[in-house]
C-alpha positions in Angstrom: 0.0 0.0 0.0 2.8 2.4 0.9 4.5 1.9 -2.5 1.1 2.6 -4.3 0.7 5.9 -2.5 4.3 6.8 -3.1 3.8 6.0 -6.8 0.6 8.1 -6.8 2.3 11.0 -5.1 5.2 10.8 -7.5 2.7 10.7 -10.5 0.8 13.8 -9.2 4.2 15.6 -8.8 5.2 14.7 -12.3 1.8 15.8 -13.7 2.0 19.1 -11.8 5.5 19.7 -13.2 4.3 18.8 -16.7 1.5 21.3 -16.5 3.8 24.0 -15.2 6.3 23.3 -18.0 3.4 23.3 -20.6 2.3 26.8 -19.4 3.9 29.3 -21.7 6.4 31.8 -20.3 5.1 34.9 -22.1 8.6 36.4 -21.8 10.0 33.8 -24.1 7.9 34.9 -27.2 9.6 37.1 -29.8 8.6 38.7 -33.1 10.9 37.2 -35.8 13.5 39.9 -36.6 11.9 42.1 -34.0 11.1 42.7 -30.3 10.9 40.2 -27.6 8.1 40.2 -25.0 10.8 40.1 -22.4 11.9 43.6 -23.4 8.7 44.8 -21.8 8.8 43.0 -18.5 6.6 44.8 -16.0 4.4 46.4 -18.6 1.3 45.3 -16.7 2.3 47.5 -13.7 3.2 50.6 -15.6 1.3 53.8 -15.2 -1.8 54.4 -17.4 -1.3 57.0 -20.2 -4.7 56.7 -21.6 -7.6 54.3 -22.6 -9.1 53.7 -26.0 -12.1 52.1 -27.7 -11.1 51.5 -31.3 -13.4 49.2 -33.2 -14.7 46.4 -31.1 -11.7 46.4 -28.6 -11.2 48.2 -25.3 -7.6 49.1 -24.5 -5.4 50.7 -21.9 -2.2 52.3 -22.9 0.6 52.2 -20.3 4.1 53.7 -20.2 7.3 52.9 -18.4 8.7 55.6 -16.1 10.8 57.2 -19.0 7.7 57.5 -21.1 5.7 59.0 -18.3 8.4 61.5 -17.4 8.6 62.6 -21.1 4.9 63.2 -21.3 5.1 65.2 -18.0 7.9 67.3 -19.6 5.5 68.2 -22.4 6.7 65.8 -25.1 5.7 65.6 -27.9 3.7 68.9 -27.7 6.9 70.9 -27.0 8.4 69.7 -30.3 10.9 67.4 -28.6 11.3 63.7 -29.3 10.7 61.0 -26.7 14.0 59.8 -25.2 15.6 56.4 -26.0 14.3 53.8 -23.5 10.7 55.2 -23.5 8.3 52.3 -23.8 4.5 51.9 -24.2 2.2 48.9 -24.0 -1.3 48.8 -25.4 -3.4 46.0 -23.9 -6.6 45.1 -25.8 -9.6 43.2 -24.4 -12.7 41.9 -26.0 -15.4 43.9 -24.2 -18.3 42.4 -22.2 -21.2 44.0 -20.4 -21.1 44.3 -16.7 -24.6 43.1 -16.0 -24.4 43.9 -12.3 -23.6 47.6 -12.7 -26.3 50.2 -13.4 -26.2 51.1 -17.1 -24.4 47.8 -17.9 -21.1 49.4 -19.0 -18.7 47.7 -21.3 -15.7 46.4 -19.3 -12.7 44.3 -20.3 -13.5 40.7 -21.0 -11.0 38.2 -22.4 -7.6 39.4 -23.3 -7.1 39.9 -27.1 -3.6 41.1 -27.7 -0.8 43.2 -26.4 1.1 45.8 -28.5 4.5 47.3 -27.6 6.6 50.3 -28.7 10.1 51.2 -27.6 12.2 54.2 -28.6 15.7 53.2 -29.6 17.0 55.6 -32.2 20.1 53.5 -33.1 18.4 50.1 -33.2 15.4 51.4 -35.2 16.8 54.3 -37.1 14.9 53.3 -40.3 11.5 53.4 -38.5 11.5 56.8 -36.9 13.5 55.5 -33.9 10.7 53.2 -32.7 10.4 49.5 -32.6 7.0 47.8 -32.6 5.6 44.4 -31.7 2.2 42.9 -31.5 1.4 39.6 -29.6 -2.0 37.9 -30.1 -3.4 36.1 -27.1 -5.1 32.7 -27.3 -7.4 32.4 -24.3 -8.0 28.6 -24.7 -4.3 27.8 -24.4 -3.4 30.9 -22.4 -0.5 31.6 -24.8 0.8 34.5 -26.8 2.2 34.4 -30.4 3.6 37.2 -32.6 1.0 38.9 -34.9 0.9 37.8 -38.5 -0.4 39.1 -41.8 -3.6 37.1 -41.4 -4.5 39.0 -38.2 -6.8 42.0 -38.1 -5.1 44.4 -38.5 -2.4 42.5 -40.3 1.1 42.6 -38.7 4.4 42.2 -40.4 7.0 40.0 -38.7 9.6 42.6 -37.7 10.1 45.5 -35.4 8.8 47.9 -38.1 5.3 46.3 -38.1 3.7 49.4 -36.7 5.7 52.0 -38.5 3.4 52.3 -41.6 0.4 53.3 -39.5 2.4 55.7 -37.2 3.9 57.8 -40.0 0.7 59.9 -40.0 1.8 61.2 -36.6 5.4 61.8 -37.5 5.1 65.4 -36.1 4.2 63.8 -32.7 7.3 61.6 -32.8 5.2 58.7 -34.2 3.0 58.5 -31.1 -0.8 58.6 -31.3 -1.6 58.6 -27.6 -1.9 61.8 -25.7 -1.3 61.9 -21.9 -4.6 62.7 -20.4 -5.2 65.2 -17.7 -5.9 63.7 -14.2 
């Protein structure tokens, strides 16, 4: 009997380890020829810059301390560029109604994707000094993957994937998001 419970205990431990190993480490994902998720470690605790509702998705845009300090200094409205090391994350969710709240507001439901930007004028000299990445989230497997040309919107597989869209705000150092008053 003792050997059976020892075997059962060992089997449970092996199964638990297998599940832990199977769970994806999001920081191991990288856009081919582009940015790694690991370059944005801590993005989910950065300060909020703004929120958005573009198409069907709800999003929060966060910035690392360098990005927040640049905004507080008046960038880009003062004509200066964001400093190297400034980073942004845009976290998109599929919305759902909060049935329990008066007015049934839309609130974040399942995670959809996470987009990143980093200012590095040497590394990304040919894309306005910014590198971009987009990682799609699969709720069923709880994993991320780099965005592809089949996603909506389509994503190229390099750090310049967002540059085409951002050229229309070149005079704002390629950044759409305004730092909102608090």
